[in-house]
N, C-alpha and C positions, 0 to 999 in steps of 0.2 A: 308394590307397593311406594308410594310417593315419597321421595326426602323428606325430615322432618320440618323445615324449611320453607314447603309448596304447601298447599292448600289442592284437596283433587279437583276443586275447580275456583276457575279465576271469580274475585270478589264482586264481578260487577254479573255475573252472572246468578240469579236465584238457585236457590237449589227445589228440587223436582225427590221426596221420600220417595212417598207413597208409589206416584207413575216410576221411578226406579225400580223399588222391589218388586212391582206387576211384571216391569221387562227383564227381569233377571229370569222368576219362576219360566214366566212362560219360553224365555230362552231355552232354560235349562228343560225345558219338559219338549221345545225340538229340540231338539240337541240329541234326546234318547228317539224318539219317534226316527228322527233323520238312522240314531247305529241299528235302528232295529232291521227298518227301509235295509241297509248294509250289510245285513246279515242274511237277511231277503235272499241279496243277489247274491252275494260276495262266491255261493258254491258254482256258480253261472257264468261270471265274468268277473277278466283280471278286476284286484285292485285298483291299477291306474286307471284302467278305462271308468273304473269308477267316478273315482276322482276328477278327470275331465269333463263326465258329463254335471258332478257334483258341483263343478267349479264356475262352469262356461253357465249353468243354468242358476248358476247363485248370485251370476251380476242384477238377474233380472231387481228380484229387493232392493236393491241400493240404487239400478236407475229410477224407477219409479216412486220409489221414497223424494231423489233429485224430484223430480219433475214437479211432483206435487208439495213441497219446500217452499213457502213467500220466501224462507229469508233467503234461502238459494237464486230465488230469481227478482227477490228487491235488491241486493248484493251484484246482481250481473252475468249471475251463471257462470261463475268460476270453475272450474277446474284445478284451479292451481294448487300444489301444498308446498308452502318451501319445503317443508321437511319429506321430497315426493320417493328417495331413493329409500331412508326407514318405512315410506308405509307402503312401497313397491317390496323390499326384500320382508317386510310380510310376511305377502306371500310365499316369496320362497321359502322361508319355516313352515308358515304353513300344510305347504307339501308336506315337507320330511314327516310332522303328527298326524295328518290326514291317515299318508302308510299305514303309519304303526298300527295306530289306532284300529285302521277297517280290517286290516289283518288281523290285528289280535278279537276285531271282533266275527269275525268267522273260527277261528282256531281257539276261542272261547269260550265259557259260557260267558251269557252280555252280561249279565247283570253283573262279572266277575270282571270283567272288562271295561265294565265301566264305573265301579268303583275303585280302580285302580288309578286313573287319568287320576281323577282327587286328589291322588299326591302333590298338584298343580300348585299351590299356595305354598308349599313346603318348599319348589323350586325358587319360587318368586320372590320368597324374602332371600335366599340365598340369593339369587342373580341380583339383587334390587341394592346390594353392599357394590359392586362395582362398576353395576352399568348405571344406578339414578343415585350413588352416593349416601343411600338409606344408611341408619347406624341401626344393625341388629340386637337389642339387649339379651338378656342371658337368659328370659321367659320364652324369649323365641326362639334364642338355641334350643331350650327344654323342648320349645312343641315343634320343631324339628325330628328331631331326636326321636317324640314318642311318634310323630308319624313314621316316620321311615323306621320303625318298628314297626307299626300296623304292617305297613307293607310287606317286612319280610317276616310273618306271621299268617301273609294271606298267599304267598309265592310260594314260601315254608322251601329255601336255596339246601342241595342236598339229600332230602327226605323222595321219597318213592315217588311222591303225586307232584314235586318240581316240575313245568317244565319248563323250556326257555323262553315260549309263546308269549309268558307272562311276564315277559322283558317290556312285550312291545308297547304295551300302556303306558309306562311306566315312562317310555322314553317319548311317548305321546304326552305324557302332563309335561314335561320339560318343555317341547319344542310351544305347544301350545300358554308355560308360561313367557316366556318368551314371546312372546305374540303380543302377551297382555302388558309385558313391561313396552315393549315397542309401540303401542299404544300411544301410552302416556307420554311418549318424547313429538307428539304432535302436537301443536298447535292446539291450544282449544277453540278459537274462535274456525279451526275448519270441519266442516259439518258434518256427522258423524256416516254419510251414506256413501260421502268422499272418501272418503277412508278405507271401508271397506269396496270401494268402485278399484284404488290402486291396487289393494291386497289383492279379492278375488280376481281383477288382472293377471297379476304374479304369480299364484295358485296355479290357475288357469295355462297361461302358457309355460311353467316348471312340468306339470302333469304332464301336459301333453307334450310336451319336448320328452321326457322320460318316457312315456306311452310309445312314443315314435323308438324310440334311441332299440326298448326292450321288445317291440312286437306286441307287446300287446291288449290286443285287440277282439273281439268273437262280437260278427253280424248279431245285435237284439234279435234274435228270436220270435216274437210278438208279442203287440200293443202293447198289452197287460205289462209287462215289462222295459218296455217302452217308459210308461205314463209312468212306473217307479221310477224309473233311472231320473225320470225327469224331473220327480218328487225329492226324493234328494236335494238335487239342486236348491227349489225354491224354498224348501222346508226350512236344511242347512244355512243359503240365504239370509232369509228367517232369523234365524238363533243366531246367525254373527250381528247382525243390525241391531239384533234388542239387544245384544249383552254389549254391543259397543257403547247404545245411549245409555244402556243404564249403570259401568259406571263412568258415562261424561254428565248424569246430572246431582252425583249426588260425593260425598267418600267412597270411595273406595270400601274402608271396612263397613259402609252403611249397609250393602249389597251382598260381600262375597257369600254371608253364611247362605244366601238363600239360596246360591249353585249347588249345597250336599238332600237340597231338596232333590236332586238327581239320583240319590244312592234312593233312596224310596221307588221314584220312577221308571227305574231298570230292574229293580224289583218283582213290579206291576207285572211291567212289561215285559219282560224274561221269561215271569210264568204265564202268564195270560198268551202268549203267542209260541212258543218254544217250549212253552211245559220245562223252564226250566225251575232247580232250583238250590239252589249252594249254600245254603246257611250252613251246612259245615265248613265250606269253605273260606267260608268270609269275616265267620265271624270268633275270638272275638274283634280281628285284623284290622275293620275295617270300621269297629270304633275309634281306635287308636290312631285310624289316621283322620276322621273326623272329629276327635279332637285336639287331633294336633292342628290341623287345620284351623279349628273353630278360636282355639289359645291364640296364633298369630294376629287373628281378626278381633278379637280383644282386644288383644296388648294394643295393634296396631290404633284403633278408636280408640282408648283410653291415652295415648300419646296424641292425640288430633285434640281431642277435645281437652288434653291441659297443655295446648301448646296456644287456645283461644278460637280453634278454628269453628 
């Protein structure tokens, strides 16, 4: 979330709430589709190889979006980003988050891994203090506590059903939270596709280096698998681009609640594709995670309205 002294978008740029909401829901659905593909392929190919191919083809939507953007052509087709280190470094953080999430999707039930990633808003609130200079109220801290209580209910540390793999989607949520904060440090005038291009390039290079060092490569055995691997990049790239655009079209608090559409999406896909129904593991913990995140959003929105934004 932005500091209280800063609006989410600059005053000269009109807010487009309806489009932002549609983009957010679309992005969340695409992220779940990407996750289902990765779970399907994870038993046959190394996670880092999947990440490399996903990041390589994830560049395609950003490149296409730039070339069809009238604004980009009008301003001289510039790829310059004053905060290029932040935009590129965001890709390095993405690699960490991807590795954690993709591994958890293979090791855990689809809905469980997907639900735990929704710890993201809790981390965003915590990290926004040192990075964005954001004041966090007691209500927001209460929300963070509620959310983390929900996480503990899901992973149940110390119990017989606890698995260390459950820590991975939480680590992924931490990484994705950092990327959400980093994108807000880039000038609003920079096209979303340019930011995504820098970040995807950083993620591609870092995942390629890690794959080369670990030797984690398996020859693609058939055309179908090849198409699925390409699909992870196209779908993932579109999702990242859509979510960046959503956050830049309106106040973050206006669209963040719609990220929680990912929870029912993950249940539906997990049940329909993988025959999973981990209701006993996720409830009531997932409700606490969602409640904590939504309480944070509510307080942020109330604060923004009170400030006249």
